[in-house]
N, C-alpha and C positions, 0 to 999 in steps of 0.2 A: 179854884185855879186848876187849870188842866195840866196833866202830866206831859212834859215836853217830849217824853219818849213815845207817847201814844200818838197815833195818827189823828189828824184833824177830821173833821166831818167829811171833808171831801175825799178822804182815803189816801191823802199824801202824807208822807212821814212828817214828823214834827221837826223842831229846830235841832233837837239833840241828834236826830238822825241826820240832819243836814250837816252838822259839824263832823259827825263820824264819817259821813260820805266824803266830805271835803278833805278830811285827813287821809282817807284812803287814796283819794285821787292824787293828793300831793305826794304821798309815799310812792305811788306808782310812777309819778312823774320823775321823782328823784331817782328811782331805780332805773327808769328808762334813760335818764340823762347820764347816769353812771355807765350804763351799758354802752350807750352811744359814744360817751367820752372814751371809754376803754377801747372800743373798736377803732375810734379815730386815732387814738394814741398808738395802737398796734399798727394801723395802716401807715401812719407817719414814720414809725420806727422801721417798718419794712422798706418804705421808700428811701429813708436815709441809709439803710443797709445796702440797698441796690446802688444808690448813688455813690456810696463809699467804695464800692468795687471798681468804679470807672473813673474816679477822681483822685487827685493827689492834694495833700494839704498845702495851702498857700503860706508863704513865709511872712506875709504882711499882716493879714487880718485874721488868720486862723480859721477862716471859713472854708468849707468844702466846695470845690469847683469841679464841674463836669467838663472833661477834656474830650472834645470830639476827635475820634481817630480818623486821620486822613485816609481816603481810599487808596488801595494799592495801585501803583502805576501799571498801565497795560504792558504786557510782554511784547517787546519789539522782536521782529523777525529779521535776522541778519542774513544777507545773501552770502553763500560761500565764496571765499576769495578765489579769483581766477588765477590759475597757475600759469606763470610765464616762463618760457625756456630761457635759462640763463645763457646769454651770449658770452663767448670768450672775450675777455678784456685784455688789452695790452697794457701792461704796467711799465711805465718808463723807468729806466734805471735811475737810482738815486745818485746825486752828485757825490763824487768821492768814493763810490762803491767800487770794489775791485772788479776788473773785467774777468769774464769766464776764461778758464785756462784753455790754451790752444791745444788742439788734438795732438796727441803724442805720435811721434814717428813710429813706424813699425819696428818692433824689436828685432834683434838679431836672429832670434829663433824663428820669427815669421819669415824673414828674408831667407833663412836657411831652408825652410819648407818650400818656399817659392823656387829657389835654386835647385833643390832636389827634384821637384816636379818637372822643371824645365829640362834637367839632365835626363830624367827618365823618358820624357817625350822625345828628346833629341836621339836617345839611344834607340827607341822604337822606330823612329823615322829612318835612322841609319840602317837598322836591321831590315826594314822594309825595302829600302833602296838596294841594299846588298842582295837581298833575296831576289828582287826583280832583275838585277843585273845578272845574277847567276842563272836564273831561269832563262833569261833572254840569251845568255851566252850558251847555255846548254842546248836551248832550242836551235840556236844558230849552228852550233857545232854538229848537232844531230842532223840538221838539214844538210850541212856540208859533207858529212860522212855518207849520207844517203846518196848525194850527188857523186861522190867518189866511187861508191859501190856501183852506181848505175853506169859510170864510164867504163869500169872494168868489165861489167857484163856485156856492154855494147861492143867492146874490143874483142872479147872472146867470141861473140856471135859473128862479127865481121871476118875473123880469121877462119872460122869453120865454113862460112859461106863464100869467102873470097871477095868480099865487098871492098874493093880498093878505094873508092871514094870516101867511105866511112873511115877506113883506117888512116887515111891522110888527114881527115878533119879532126880526129880525136887523139892525134899523137903530136909530139913536139920533139925538137932536138934531133939527135942522131937517129932515133927510131923513125921519125917522120921522113928523114932524108932517105932511108932505105926504101920506103914505099913510093916516094916521089921519083926515085931513079928508075923505077919500073914503068915501061909503057903498058898500055892496056893489053896488047897482044902477048907480050912476053909474060906479063903477070898471069894471064889466063892459062897459058901453057904450063908455067911453073906450078900454079895452084892445082891444076889437074893432076900432075904427077904426084905432088905431096898428098893430095886427098886420096889418090888410089893406094898409096903405100901407107896411109894413116900416119904420116910423120909430123903432124901438127899437135901442138899442146892444147889441152882442154882444162878450163878452170872449173874445179869441182865445187869450191866454196870460197867466199871472201871471209876470212876469219877475224881480222883485226884491221881497223883503220885509225890512223893518227893524223890529225890536221893541225898544222902550224901556219897560221896566216894563209899565205898563198902557196904553201907547200904541203904535200900529204904523202904518207907512206901506207901501204896496205900489204898485209901478209895473206897469201892465198894458198889453197891446196890445189895442186895440179897433177895431171897425169898425161901420158902420151896416148893418143887415140888408139894405137895398136896394142897398148898394154894398160888397160884401165885398172888392173889390180895393183899396179905399182904407182904409188902416190908419193908426192914430195911437197915440201913447203917452199914457196918462193915469194918474192916481194916485188911490188910495183912502186915506181917513183913517179909522182904526179905533180903538176904545177897548174895554178889557176891562171889561165890566159884567155883573152878574148871572151871574158864573161862565162867561161866554162872550164871544167877540169879536163886536162889532157895528159895522156901517158907519155912521159919523156924518156923512160927507160923501161923496157919490158923484160921479163925474165927470159933467158935463153935456155936451150937444152931441149 
């Protein structure tokens, strides 16, 4: 009887070797299965762990469900609001609302200021008018005084030259009558004798003139032609007649 452990004639192992080999193969298969099973179990455990991160437990069957997260909505772009100018609106008064108070009349103090200003203006106007009247009167008086002086100077020149016509035109009253009573020949003879003897008066200066309406008086300094060193003060009486000043009374002597 041949030994099972020995190889047969063909060089192949015997039955005992086949059993040993079969046991070894089985052992390797079991180890492989365990390894594969362990790897599969680990893979499933990892998948369950990942699914547990994104799912929530169900209240009905206790099974784990994966909930799909909805995508985020797209961001909308809003146009900026257009600013509109606010127009004034008229708000109608409410019924029964009190009416606005009427404007108050100016106080007495305001009226007092107005009256004071008016009085000041009136005073200024009165002063201006008075000043104008005084200036006009002074100007008129000065003009009349000058005319009186001019009449006296013309009279003095006519006496010295013997101008009978001028003496008649610038005199009035009794003085004019004296010159009118002379005829031209008699006057020429008389004036020649008076002029030769230097018996006629000479007006040295017109010192003062006072005008009252159509009447005027003038004080003058005179001397006789033959005695110029002897001087005296005399007066003329004049009246405004025929639009000019005339000598109605001349000093004598």
